[in-house]
C-alpha positions in Angstrom: -51.1 -37.5 12.1 -47.9 -35.6 11.1 -50.0 -33.7 8.4 -52.5 -32.6 11.0 -49.8 -31.5 13.4 -48.0 -29.6 10.7 -51.3 -28.0 9.6 -52.1 -27.0 13.2 -48.7 -25.4 13.6 -49.3 -23.4 10.4 -52.7 -22.2 11.6 -51.2 -21.2 14.9 -48.4 -19.3 13.3 -50.8 -17.6 10.9 -53.1 -16.6 13.8 -50.1 -15.2 15.8 -49.2 -13.0 12.8 -52.7 -12.0 11.9 -54.1 -11.2 15.4 -52.0 -8.1 16.0 -52.9 -6.8 12.6 -56.6 -7.4 13.2 -56.4 -5.7 16.6 -54.6 -2.6 15.1 -56.7 -2.5 11.9 -59.6 -0.4 13.4 -57.2 2.1 14.9 -55.2 2.3 11.7 -58.3 2.9 9.7 -59.5 5.6 12.1 -56.1 7.4 11.9 -56.1 7.2 8.1 -59.6 8.6 7.9 -59.8 11.2 10.6 -56.1 12.4 10.5 -54.7 12.0 7.0 -58.1 12.0 5.3 -59.1 15.4 6.9 -55.6 16.8 6.1 -56.3 16.0 2.4 -59.8 17.5 2.7 -58.4 20.7 4.3 -55.8 21.0 1.4 -58.7 20.6 -1.1 -60.8 23.2 0.7 -58.0 25.7 0.6 -58.4 25.7 -3.2 -62.2 26.4 -3.1 -64.3 29.4 -2.3 -65.8 27.7 0.8 -67.3 30.1 3.3 -69.7 29.0 6.1 -70.0 25.5 4.5 -67.6 23.6 2.2 -67.9 24.2 -1.5 -66.2 22.0 -4.1 -65.6 24.4 -7.1 -61.9 25.0 -7.4 -60.6 28.6 -7.6 -56.8 27.9 -7.8 -54.5 29.8 -5.5 -56.9 32.7 -4.9 -57.2 32.0 -1.2 -53.4 32.0 -0.7 -53.1 35.3 -2.6 -55.8 36.8 -0.3 -54.1 35.2 2.8 -50.7 36.7 2.2 -52.3 40.1 1.4 -54.0 40.2 4.8 -52.3 42.4 7.5 -53.7 40.1 10.2 -51.9 37.1 8.7 -48.6 39.1 8.6 -49.1 40.1 12.2 -49.7 36.5 13.2 -46.6 35.3 11.4 -44.5 38.1 13.0 -45.8 37.2 16.4 -45.0 33.5 15.7 -41.4 34.5 14.8 -41.0 36.5 18.1 -42.7 33.9 20.3 -41.0 30.9 18.6 -37.5 32.3 18.7 -37.7 33.4 22.3 -39.6 30.2 23.4 -37.0 27.9 21.8 -34.0 29.8 22.9 -35.0 30.3 26.6 -36.4 26.8 27.0 -33.2 25.3 25.6 -31.0 27.5 27.9 -33.0 26.8 31.0 -33.5 23.1 30.3 -29.8 22.6 29.6 -28.8 24.5 32.8 -31.2 22.6 35.0 -30.0 19.3 33.4 -26.4 20.1 34.1 -27.2 21.0 37.7 -29.2 17.8 38.3 -26.4 15.8 36.6 -24.1 16.7 39.5 -25.8 13.8 41.5 -27.3 16.2 44.1 -29.2 14.6 47.0 -32.4 16.5 46.2 -32.6 15.3 42.6 -35.5 12.9 43.4 -37.5 15.9 44.7 -36.4 18.6 42.2 -36.9 16.5 39.0 -40.7 16.0 39.6 -41.1 19.6 40.6 -39.5 20.8 37.3 -41.6 18.3 35.3 -44.9 19.0 37.0 -45.9 22.0 34.9 -45.8 19.8 31.8 -48.6 17.7 33.3 -50.9 20.7 33.2 -52.9 21.5 30.1 -52.1 24.8 28.3 -55.6 26.0 29.1 -54.9 25.7 32.9 -51.5 27.3 32.4 -52.9 30.2 30.5 -55.7 30.8 32.9 -53.4 30.7 36.0 -50.9 33.1 34.4 -53.7 35.4 33.3 -54.8 35.8 36.9 -51.1 36.1 38.0 -50.3 38.8 35.4 -53.6 40.8 35.6 -52.7 44.2 37.1 -56.0 44.3 38.9 -55.8 41.1 40.9 -52.3 39.6 40.3 -48.7 40.4 41.0 -48.9 44.1 40.5 -51.9 44.5 42.9 -50.4 42.2 45.5 -47.0 44.1 45.7 -48.8 47.4 45.7 -51.0 46.2 48.6 -47.8 45.1 50.5 -46.5 48.7 50.2 -44.5 48.8 46.9 -46.9 51.4 45.4 -44.6 52.3 42.5 -44.4 48.7 41.2 -46.0 48.3 37.7 -46.3 45.1 35.6 -49.0 45.6 33.0 -47.5 43.6 30.1 -50.7 41.6 29.6 -52.6 44.8 28.9 -49.7 46.4 26.9 -49.9 45.9 23.1 -46.1 46.1 22.8 -45.3 43.6 25.6 -48.3 41.2 25.6 -46.5 38.7 23.3 -43.8 38.3 26.0 -46.4 37.2 28.6 -47.1 34.2 26.3 -43.4 33.5 26.2 -43.2 33.5 30.0 -46.1 31.1 30.5 -44.9 28.7 27.7 -41.3 28.7 29.0 -42.6 28.0 32.6 -44.6 25.0 31.4 -42.1 23.4 29.0 -38.6 24.0 30.4 -38.9 21.0 32.7 -39.6 18.7 29.7 -36.6 20.1 27.9 -34.5 19.5 31.0 -35.6 15.8 30.9 -34.4 15.5 27.3 -31.0 17.0 28.1 -30.7 15.0 31.3 -31.3 11.8 29.4 -28.6 12.8 26.9 -26.1 13.6 29.7 -26.7 10.3 31.4 -26.1 8.5 28.1 -22.6 10.0 27.6 -19.7 7.5 28.2 -18.1 8.1 31.5 -14.8 6.9 30.3 -14.5 9.8 27.9 -15.2 12.2 30.8 -12.7 10.5 33.1 -10.0 10.6 30.5 -10.5 14.3 30.0 -10.4 14.9 33.7 -7.1 12.9 33.9 -5.7 15.2 31.2 -6.5 18.2 33.4 -9.6 19.6 31.7 -11.5 22.0 33.8 -15.3 21.6 34.2 -15.9 24.6 31.9 -13.7 23.0 29.1 -15.2 19.6 29.9 -18.7 20.8 29.2 -17.9 23.2 26.4 -15.6 20.9 24.3 -16.7 17.3 25.2 -20.1 17.0 26.9 -22.3 19.7 25.1 -21.1 18.7 21.6 -22.2 15.2 22.3 -25.7 16.4 23.1 -26.4 17.3 19.5 -29.3 14.7 19.2 -30.8 16.1 22.4 -30.6 19.7 21.0 -32.2 18.5 17.8 -35.0 16.7 19.6 -35.7 19.7 21.8 -35.8 22.0 18.8 -38.2 19.8 16.9 -40.6 19.5 19.9 -40.5 23.1 20.8 -40.8 24.4 17.2 -43.9 22.3 16.4 -45.4 23.3 19.8 -44.8 27.0 18.9 -46.3 26.7 15.5 -49.5 25.1 16.7 -49.9 27.3 19.8 -53.6 28.0 20.3 -55.1 27.1 23.7 -52.4 28.9 25.7 -52.9 32.1 23.6 -56.7 31.9 23.9 -56.7 31.3 27.7 -54.0 33.9 28.4 -54.7 36.9 26.1 -57.4 35.8 23.6 -55.1 37.1 20.9 -55.3 40.6 22.3 -55.1 43.3 23.3 -56.3 44.0 19.8 -54.3 41.6 17.7 -51.0 42.0 19.6 -50.8 38.2 20.3 -52.5 36.8 17.2 -50.9 33.5 16.1 -51.4 31.5 13.0 -53.5 29.0 14.9 -55.8 31.6 16.4 -56.0 33.3 12.9 -57.1 30.0 11.4 -59.8 29.5 13.9 -61.0 33.1 13.6 -61.3 33.1 9.9 -62.8 29.6 9.6 -65.4 29.7 12.4 -65.9 33.4 13.3 -65.5 35.3 10.0 -66.9 32.3 7.9 -64.0 32.4 5.5 -63.4 28.6 5.4 -61.2 28.7 2.3 -58.8 31.3 3.7 -58.8 29.4 7.1 -58.0 26.2 5.3 -55.2 27.9 3.5 -53.7 29.2 6.7 -54.0 25.6 8.2 -52.1 24.3 5.1 -49.3 26.9 5.6 -49.0 25.8 9.3 -48.8 22.1 8.1 -46.0 23.1 5.8 -44.2 24.9 8.7 -44.5 21.8 10.9 -43.4 19.5 8.0 -40.4 21.8 7.4 -39.3 21.1 10.9 -40.2 17.4 11.3 -39.3 15.9 7.9 -35.6 16.8 7.9 -35.4 15.5 11.5 -37.0 12.2 10.5 -34.8 12.0 7.4 -31.7 12.5 9.5 -32.9 9.9 12.1 -33.6 7.3 9.4 -30.3 7.8 7.7 -28.3 7.5 10.9 -28.6 3.6 11.2 -27.4 3.3 7.5 -24.3 5.3 8.2 -23.3 3.0 10.9 -23.4 -0.1 8.7 
């Protein structure tokens, strides 16, 4: 009887351990195949002369040489640097400012916090379409203010080759600043109040309190915000397509729109795959050091 009982316990224990693995196995297999499998396949295609359809004869780094010789790719990278730099800097500044204001325990926090976060619930396609209407000189802000009597007002950035890239910055910042605010607000709420009270007892002003004590302790929040914003900037596609379509001309071309154009419109799959690999390397350059730092942190504490 004791043997049967012991055997039953063993089977139950084995079932409890095996059941979660069995449940997760199909999802894990799908992720391995459709995410990592296609990443490997894309890397392979970047070394082939694939055009409309995949080809499997290797040609070395020829696609990468052609890619970096293309003026369109240089334009896309330059636009990414402008967009990414402004996007990260402005979102961080606005998000931190809003978080500090909400951290003052104001009465309207319960109303303001969802309002700031609401844009993040929208898709980038919706955001791009809405801002396209708003910024269009014929039907948007310019037309409205001129109709109200401000006839000298002009705001044609979305049609201006020199300024169009900044309209994407405006729309992206509007959508993401609330999310960055939530990151910083969580960091502020996690700071030990005893440290703040001790500094206030020593006579530290609010400016010195934030500059020397609170903000330096938000380093993990700054790092998290940077990683999220950087990878969103690198893979920006739907917002650009909905807002400007990469135009006027190629004034707002991004690596993601370049990749789609060369792969599916120009039928240069090898070059498109090469640009996708470069984008993957950009994202990895941001995320891998972050993960490495996060994984090392627990070991430092031991």
